[in-house]
C-alpha positions in Angstrom: 35.8 2.3 -25.9 36.1 5.8 -24.4 38.0 6.4 -21.2 34.7 7.3 -19.4 33.0 4.2 -20.6 36.1 2.1 -19.7 36.2 3.6 -16.2 32.6 2.9 -15.6 33.0 -0.6 -16.9 35.9 -1.3 -14.6 34.1 0.2 -11.7 31.2 -2.2 -12.4 33.6 -5.1 -12.6 35.2 -4.1 -9.3 31.8 -3.8 -7.7 30.8 -7.3 -8.9 34.1 -8.7 -7.7 33.7 -7.0 -4.3 30.5 -8.9 -3.7 32.4 -12.1 -4.6 35.2 -11.2 -2.2 32.7 -10.8 0.6 31.7 -14.4 0.0 35.1 -15.9 -0.6 37.9 -13.5 0.7 40.5 -16.2 1.1 40.1 -17.6 -2.4 40.3 -14.2 -3.9 43.4 -13.3 -1.8 45.2 -16.5 -3.0 44.2 -15.8 -6.6 45.5 -12.2 -6.4 48.8 -13.4 -4.8 49.2 -16.1 -7.4 48.7 -13.6 -10.2 51.3 -11.3 -8.6 53.8 -14.2 -8.4 53.2 -15.1 -12.1 53.7 -11.5 -13.2 56.6 -10.3 -11.0 58.5 -13.6 -10.5 57.7 -15.9 -13.4 57.6 -12.9 -15.7 54.4 -14.1 -17.5 52.4 -11.8 -19.6 49.0 -10.6 -18.3 47.2 -12.5 -21.1 49.1 -15.7 -20.2 48.1 -15.2 -16.5 44.5 -14.7 -17.5 44.5 -17.9 -19.5 46.2 -19.9 -16.7 43.8 -18.6 -14.0 40.7 -18.7 -16.1 39.9 -15.0 -15.6 39.7 -12.0 -17.9 42.7 -9.8 -18.6 41.0 -6.8 -16.9 40.7 -8.9 -13.8 44.4 -9.6 -13.9 45.2 -5.9 -14.3 43.0 -5.1 -11.3 44.5 -7.9 -9.1 48.1 -6.7 -9.9 47.1 -3.2 -8.9 45.6 -4.4 -5.7 48.6 -6.5 -4.9 50.8 -3.4 -5.2 48.5 -1.3 -3.2 48.3 -3.9 -0.4 52.0 -4.4 -0.3 51.6 -8.1 -1.3 54.3 -8.2 -3.9 56.4 -10.3 -1.5 57.6 -13.8 -1.8 56.3 -15.1 1.6 52.7 -14.0 0.9 52.7 -15.3 -2.7 53.7 -18.7 -1.5 51.3 -18.9 1.5 48.7 -21.4 0.5 47.9 -24.9 1.7 49.0 -26.9 -1.3 52.5 -25.5 -1.2 52.7 -26.0 2.6 51.7 -29.6 2.1 54.5 -30.2 -0.4 57.0 -28.6 1.9 55.9 -30.8 4.8 56.2 -33.9 2.5 59.7 -33.0 1.5 60.8 -32.6 5.1 59.4 -36.0 6.0 60.7 -37.8 2.9 64.3 -36.4 3.2 64.7 -35.5 6.8 65.0 -31.8 6.2 64.6 -29.1 8.8 63.0 -26.8 6.2 61.7 -27.0 2.7 60.7 -24.0 0.6 58.7 -24.6 -2.6 58.4 -22.0 -5.3 55.1 -22.0 -7.3 55.6 -22.7 -10.9 52.8 -22.4 -13.4 54.0 -24.9 -16.1 55.9 -28.1 -15.6 58.4 -27.3 -18.3 58.8 -23.6 -17.4 62.2 -22.4 -16.4 62.3 -22.7 -12.6 65.4 -20.5 -12.1 63.7 -17.2 -11.3 61.0 -18.5 -9.0 63.5 -20.6 -7.0 65.9 -17.6 -6.9 63.1 -15.4 -5.6 62.3 -17.7 -2.7 66.0 -18.3 -2.0 66.7 -14.6 -1.8 63.9 -14.1 0.7 65.0 -17.1 2.8 68.7 -16.0 2.9 67.7 -12.5 3.9 66.0 -13.9 7.0 68.8 -16.4 7.7 71.7 -14.0 7.8 73.0 -12.7 11.1 76.0 -10.6 12.4 79.3 -12.5 12.7 78.3 -15.4 10.4 80.6 -17.2 8.0 78.7 -18.3 4.9 80.1 -20.3 2.0 78.6 -19.9 -1.4 78.6 -21.8 -4.7 77.6 -20.2 -7.9 75.3 -20.6 -10.9 72.2 -19.3 -12.6 69.8 -20.2 -9.8 71.9 -18.6 -7.1 72.4 -15.5 -9.2 68.7 -15.0 -9.5 68.4 -14.7 -5.7 70.4 -11.4 -5.7 67.5 -9.2 -6.9 65.4 -10.5 -4.0 67.9 -10.0 -1.1 66.9 -7.4 1.5 70.2 -5.4 1.5 71.6 -4.1 4.7 74.8 -3.9 6.6 75.7 -6.9 8.8 78.6 -6.6 11.2 81.2 -9.3 11.0 79.6 -11.2 8.1 82.1 -13.1 6.0 81.3 -14.6 2.6 83.6 -17.3 1.2 83.5 -18.6 -2.3 83.4 -22.4 -2.3 84.8 -23.0 -5.8 86.9 -21.3 -8.5 85.4 -19.5 -11.5 85.1 -19.6 -15.3 87.7 -18.5 -17.7 85.3 -16.8 -20.2 81.6 -15.9 -20.5 79.3 -14.1 -22.9 77.3 -11.8 -20.7 76.8 -12.6 -17.0 79.6 -14.3 -15.1 78.0 -17.0 -12.9 81.0 -17.0 -10.6 80.4 -13.4 -9.5 77.6 -14.5 -7.2 79.7 -14.5 -3.9 81.1 -11.1 -4.5 77.8 -9.6 -5.5 76.2 -11.2 -2.4 78.9 -9.8 -0.1 78.3 -6.3 -1.5 74.6 -6.5 -0.6 75.4 -6.8 3.0 78.7 -4.9 3.2 80.5 -8.1 4.0 84.1 -9.3 3.7 84.5 -11.6 0.7 87.1 -14.4 0.2 87.5 -15.8 -3.3 89.3 -18.7 -4.9 90.8 -16.7 -7.9 91.5 -19.7 -10.2 89.6 -21.7 -12.8 87.1 -24.1 -11.3 89.0 -26.9 -13.0 92.8 -26.9 -13.4 95.0 -29.1 -15.5 96.3 -31.4 -12.9 96.2 -32.4 -9.2 99.7 -31.0 -8.9 98.6 -27.6 -10.1 95.8 -27.6 -7.6 98.2 -28.4 -4.7 100.6 -25.7 -5.8 97.9 -23.1 -6.0 96.7 -23.9 -2.5 100.1 -24.3 -0.9 102.2 -21.7 -2.7 99.8 -19.1 -4.1 98.0 -17.9 -1.1 94.8 -20.0 -1.4 95.6 -22.1 1.7 94.3 -19.3 4.0 90.9 -19.3 2.1 90.7 -23.1 2.3 91.5 -23.0 6.0 88.9 -20.2 6.6 86.3 -22.4 4.9 86.7 -25.2 7.4 84.7 -23.4 10.0 81.6 -22.3 8.2 78.3 -21.5 9.9 76.3 -22.0 6.7 76.7 -23.0 3.0 74.4 -22.3 0.0 74.9 -24.4 -3.1 73.0 -25.4 -6.2 73.6 -28.4 -8.4 73.9 -28.9 -12.1 72.9 -31.7 -14.4 75.5 -33.1 -16.9 73.5 -32.4 -20.0 74.4 -29.9 -22.7 72.3 -27.3 -21.0 74.3 -27.5 -17.7 76.3 -24.5 -16.5 79.6 -26.5 -16.6 78.9 -27.4 -20.2 77.8 -24.0 -21.4 80.9 -22.4 -19.8 83.1 -25.2 -21.0 84.3 -26.2 -17.6 84.3 -29.7 -18.8 84.3 -31.0 -22.4 81.9 -33.4 -24.2 84.3 -36.4 -23.9 84.5 -36.0 -20.2 80.7 -35.7 -19.9 80.2 -38.9 -21.8 82.8 -40.8 -19.8 81.3 -39.6 -16.5 77.9 -40.7 -17.7 79.1 -44.3 -18.2 80.3 -44.2 -14.6 76.8 -43.4 -13.4 77.2 -39.6 -12.9 74.0 -37.7 -12.4 75.1 -34.2 -11.4 77.7 -31.9 -10.1 78.0 -29.8 -6.9 80.7 -27.2 -6.9 82.0 -28.9 -10.0 82.5 -32.2 -8.1 80.7 -35.0 -10.0 78.6 -37.6 -8.1 76.2 -40.5 -8.7 72.6 -41.0 -7.7 73.6 -42.4 -4.3 75.5 -39.2 -3.5 79.0 -40.7 -4.0 81.7 -38.5 -5.5 83.1 -40.4 -8.4 86.6 -41.7 -8.4 87.5 -39.9 -11.6 90.6 -37.7 -12.5 88.3 -34.7 -13.1 87.3 -34.6 -9.5 90.9 -34.5 -8.4 91.4 -31.2 -10.4 88.5 -29.2 -9.1 89.4 -26.0 -7.2 86.7 -26.2 -4.6 86.6 -26.3 -0.8 86.6 -30.0 0.2 83.1 -31.4 0.3 83.7 -32.7 3.7 84.0 -29.2 5.0 80.9 -28.1 3.1 78.9 -31.0 4.5 80.1 -30.2 8.0 78.5 -26.7 8.1 75.6 -26.6 10.6 73.3 -24.9 8.1 73.3 -26.4 4.6 71.0 -24.9 1.9 70.4 -26.6 -1.4 68.6 -24.7 -4.1 67.7 -26.5 -7.3 64.8 -27.4 -9.5 63.6 -28.3 -12.9 62.5 -31.7 -14.3 65.9 -32.2 -16.0 67.7 -32.0 -12.6 65.6 -34.5 -10.6 68.3 -37.2 -10.4 70.9 -34.6 -9.7 68.8 -33.2 -6.8 68.2 -36.6 -5.3 71.9 -37.4 -5.5 72.8 -34.0 -4.0 70.4 -34.6 -1.1 72.2 -37.8 -0.2 75.6 -36.2 -0.6 75.0 -32.9 1.2 72.3 -33.9 3.7 70.9 -30.4 3.5 69.1 -28.8 6.4 67.0 -26.7 3.9 65.9 -27.4 0.3 64.6 -24.7 -2.0 62.9 -26.1 -5.2 59.9 -25.6 -7.5 56.5 -27.2 -7.0 56.7 -29.7 -9.9 60.2 -30.9 -8.8 58.8 -31.2 -5.2 55.9 -33.4 -6.5 58.3 -35.6 -8.4 60.7 -35.9 -5.4 57.9 -36.8 -3.1 55.9 -38.9 -5.6 52.9 -36.7 -5.3 50.9 -36.7 -8.5 50.2 -33.4 -10.3 
């Protein structure tokens, strides 16, 4: 096909689509925004988007160009349709949330990390104010929110890491989230410079009382907001991949009914932190202080984390939940 022929063909397609838009502008707008979400957030190929939406690849190319031209490559617009709003309302009613934010996800088994991170970044950008104290966990989901933050300077913003870090990593350090977040807003940052899990309760006490961490722990007892994610206890979990806990501990915790971890504290389906030696060695701000923050944001999704999310909701009693649409359906028992 020559360029001239292709140009004429595309003009013909656009003209035909234009007459369709005049009859159904809202449907066309939602389709365009969904295509933009799939491409820019879920990182799907144009061919995969065409197959998922039941349109031609040329139509996908045109919709993406229109989304850019109209300034629609934004999370709030991409999420703005009735089905997502219904899921968010159901989550609020089911779990007593003040807010729920659901990230569109094209396939049930797709990795929900990037879509949830995108929605979370947009939400946190709107949430932050001058003179706030915000406590942050870490992990892949929270890290993916960084590229979607609206960076600016906020006077008096203080960022506090809620848990220690990892001792080694291959590429990205998941524990760097609090410091990277603080840089985005020119904020002060307070870290817990220790492994997330130490060798004994005595070591933990010594680090807090004799190594300068007491001030950080004290500062974290008067937080305005906290943002955390949760992990499952399977081999794909962050604490497993970074060898925070070993295989033997994971299996032992499973026999006690463990379903997930929050800030490396392991809990059961009812949201009870397990009475296990591992939990006594975690270098995290006490969960009582985390749960006492007026604003409590939980960001997690994926089918493999459903039990962990349910337990975390009972433990944290979040004011806001950020998850993906398939997890939202499962959590509210709404069929796909």
